[in-house]
C-alpha positions in Angstrom: 20.4 -7.1 2.1 19.5 -8.9 -1.1 16.4 -7.9 -3.2 14.9 -11.3 -2.7 15.1 -10.9 1.0 13.4 -7.5 0.8 10.6 -9.2 -1.2 10.1 -11.8 1.5 9.9 -9.1 4.1 7.5 -6.8 2.3 5.2 -9.3 0.6 3.2 -10.0 3.8 2.8 -6.2 4.4 1.4 -5.9 0.8 -1.1 -8.6 1.7 -2.1 -6.8 4.9 -2.6 -3.6 3.0 -4.8 -5.3 0.4 -6.9 -7.0 3.0 -7.4 -3.9 5.1 -8.4 -1.8 2.2 -11.0 -4.4 1.2 -12.3 -4.5 4.8 -12.6 -0.8 5.2 -14.2 -0.4 1.8 -16.7 -3.0 2.8 -17.6 -0.9 5.8 -18.5 1.9 3.4 -20.7 -0.4 1.4 -22.4 -1.8 4.5 -23.5 1.8 5.4 -24.6 2.6 1.9 -26.5 -0.6 1.4 -28.8 0.4 4.3 -29.0 4.0 3.0 -27.0 5.2 6.0 -24.2 7.8 6.1 -20.7 6.3 6.1 -18.1 8.0 8.4 -15.5 6.7 5.9 -15.4 8.6 2.6 -12.3 6.9 1.1 -9.6 4.4 2.0 -6.2 3.9 0.4 -3.1 1.9 1.4 0.6 1.5 0.6 3.7 -0.4 1.6 6.8 1.7 2.2 9.4 1.5 -0.5 12.8 0.0 0.2 14.4 3.4 -0.2 12.0 5.0 2.4 12.7 2.2 4.8 16.4 2.6 4.5 16.1 6.3 4.8 14.1 6.0 8.0 16.4 3.3 9.5 19.4 5.5 8.9 17.7 8.6 10.3 16.7 6.7 13.5 19.8 4.5 13.7 17.7 1.3 13.4 19.7 -1.9 12.5 18.3 -3.6 9.4 17.6 -6.7 11.4 15.2 -4.7 13.6 13.2 -2.8 11.1 10.1 -4.8 11.5 10.0 -4.3 15.2 11.0 -0.6 15.3 9.4 0.8 12.1 5.7 0.5 12.6 4.5 2.1 9.4 6.0 -0.3 6.8 2.3 -0.9 6.0 0.1 2.1 6.0 -3.7 2.7 5.6 -5.2 6.1 5.1 -8.8 6.6 5.9 -10.4 9.9 4.7 -13.5 11.3 6.4 -15.7 14.3 5.6 -15.9 15.6 9.2 -13.8 15.7 12.3 -16.6 13.9 14.2 -16.3 11.0 11.7 -12.7 10.4 12.6 -13.6 9.5 16.2 -16.5 7.3 14.9 -13.9 5.4 12.8 -11.6 5.0 15.8 -14.4 3.5 17.7 -15.2 1.1 14.9 -11.5 -0.1 14.9 -11.5 -0.4 18.7 -14.5 -2.8 18.5 -13.0 -5.1 15.8 -11.5 -8.4 16.8 -9.1 -8.6 13.8 -7.0 -5.5 14.8 -5.3 -5.0 18.1 -4.4 -1.4 18.9 -0.9 -1.0 20.0 -0.7 2.8 20.2 -2.9 5.9 19.5 -1.6 9.4 18.6 -4.2 12.2 18.5 -2.7 14.9 16.4 -6.1 16.6 16.1 -6.3 17.6 19.7 -2.5 18.0 20.0 -1.5 19.0 16.5 2.2 19.1 15.5 4.2 22.3 15.5 4.1 22.3 11.7 0.3 22.4 11.8 -0.2 18.7 10.9 -3.4 17.2 12.1 -4.5 13.6 11.9 -5.4 10.6 14.1 -2.8 7.8 14.1 -3.4 4.2 15.2 -0.7 1.5 15.2 -2.4 -1.8 15.1 -1.3 -5.5 15.1 -2.9 -7.4 12.2 -2.5 -11.1 11.3 -2.0 -12.3 7.8 -1.8 -15.9 6.6 1.2 -16.8 4.5 2.8 -20.0 3.1 5.1 -19.9 6.2 2.2 -19.6 8.6 0.5 -16.7 10.5 2.4 -13.4 10.6 1.5 -10.7 13.1 2.4 -7.3 11.5 2.3 -3.7 12.6 0.2 -1.4 10.5 -0.2 2.3 10.8 -3.7 3.7 10.2 -4.0 7.4 9.6 -7.5 9.0 9.8 -8.1 12.5 8.5 -10.6 14.8 7.0 -10.5 15.7 3.3 -9.1 19.1 4.3 -6.5 17.7 6.6 -5.4 15.2 3.9 -5.0 18.0 1.3 -2.7 20.0 3.6 -0.7 16.9 4.7 -0.1 15.8 1.1 1.2 19.3 0.1 3.4 19.5 3.3 4.8 16.0 2.7 5.8 16.9 -0.9 7.5 20.1 0.3 9.3 18.3 3.1 10.6 15.7 0.6 11.8 18.5 -1.7 13.5 20.6 0.9 14.4 17.9 3.4 15.3 19.9 6.6 15.9 23.2 4.8 12.4 24.5 3.9 12.5 28.2 3.3 10.9 30.3 6.1 8.4 32.0 3.8 7.1 28.6 2.6 6.9 27.4 6.2 4.9 30.5 7.1 2.5 29.9 4.2 2.0 26.3 5.4 1.3 27.4 8.9 -1.3 29.9 7.6 -2.9 27.3 5.4 -3.1 24.9 8.4 -5.0 27.6 10.3 -7.4 28.0 7.3 -7.9 24.2 7.2 -8.7 24.2 10.9 -11.4 26.9 10.4 -12.8 25.0 7.4 -13.2 21.8 9.4 -14.9 23.7 12.2 -17.3 25.4 9.7 -18.1 22.1 8.0 -18.9 20.6 11.4 -21.5 23.4 12.1 -23.5 22.4 9.0 -22.7 18.7 9.3 -26.3 17.6 9.9 -27.6 19.5 6.9 -24.9 18.0 4.7 -25.6 14.5 6.0 -29.3 14.8 5.4 -28.7 15.9 1.8 -26.3 13.1 1.2 -28.6 10.5 2.8 -31.5 11.7 0.7 -29.4 11.3 -2.4 -28.3 7.8 -1.4 -31.8 6.7 -0.7 -33.1 8.0 -4.0 -30.2 6.4 -5.9 -31.0 3.0 -4.2 -34.7 3.3 -5.1 -33.9 4.1 -8.7 -31.5 1.2 -8.9 -34.2 -1.2 -7.6 -36.7 0.1 -10.1 -34.4 -0.3 -13.0 -33.5 -3.8 -12.0 -37.2 -4.7 -11.8 -37.9 -3.2 -15.2 -34.9 -5.0 -16.7 -36.2 -8.3 -15.3 -39.8 -7.7 -16.5 -38.5 -7.4 -20.1 -37.7 -11.1 -19.8 -41.1 -12.3 -18.6 -43.8 -9.7 -19.3 -45.4 -8.2 -22.4 -43.0 -5.7 -24.0 -45.7 -3.0 -24.5 -46.7 -3.3 -20.8 -43.1 -2.9 -19.7 -42.6 0.1 -22.0 -45.7 1.7 -20.3 -44.1 1.0 -16.9 -40.8 2.5 -18.0 -42.5 5.6 -19.3 -44.3 6.1 -16.0 -41.0 5.7 -14.2 -39.4 8.4 -16.3 -42.3 10.7 -15.7 -42.1 10.3 -11.9 -38.3 10.6 -12.0 -38.4 13.9 -13.8 -40.9 15.3 -11.2 -38.3 14.5 -8.5 -40.9 13.5 -5.8 -39.2 10.9 -3.7 -42.4 9.8 -2.0 -44.0 9.1 -5.3 -40.9 7.3 -6.5 -41.0 5.1 -3.3 -44.7 4.3 -4.0 -43.9 3.4 -7.6 -41.1 1.1 -6.5 -43.4 -0.7 -4.0 -46.1 -1.2 -6.7 -43.5 -2.4 -9.1 -42.2 -4.9 -6.5 -45.8 -6.4 -6.4 -46.0 -6.6 -10.1 -42.6 -8.4 -10.3 -43.6 -10.8 -7.5 -46.8 -11.8 -9.4 -44.7 -12.6 -12.5 -42.2 -14.6 -10.5 -45.1 -16.5 -8.9 -46.5 -17.3 -12.4 -43.2 -18.5 -13.7 -43.0 -21.1 -10.8 -46.3 -22.7 -11.7 
């Protein structure tokens, strides 16, 4: 197959990956904008290389004319979560979306692979708009915890290095590490509420500080400089104390001051 034909095949998949990464990243922002905990920690994507597609087609005896029908992970999205519980929340989010149609689900968390691999896989249909019209593509979405992803990345590298001939002592080490990762995920789930409370508190405080700094910056344009400096000094004093309630009160008072100046500028 000519290189140009490969580009024509793979370009729509690159578009699908770009769009989906943006959409899942926006979900993270939506949660954080309302100071809520996001079940998605990170999202990445990739399109299989030509060599990887050829290798898989040869391994599974797939004719090149059928690769788009029979290879469902040409486009891949990886969603990283902090906790196992978050994985199922993300699956529910995807199920409820109208722009992705689930073709297949594979739960390797409840039914992990013999190697120790754990992850939740979804194969979805996703439509992209191209110059030649709408294309419905298959995209594989892998959803894992941070710990699962660490193990899977190492295992993938070793599989690539050794192909089907991984030394037994390395395989045993990987199996042992997989058990440790399982225990780690379980332990993190036990303290999940405490971790989420701490992270939510940090996010709320960060949003309050951002609002205050924006207001102070805007006041420099319309208010007396000395008055703004006094407001700024008061902010630094409260910030150093670290009392969130006092910081929230200061932010509300500053909102009222800013509103008065905006009202004056409209007269």
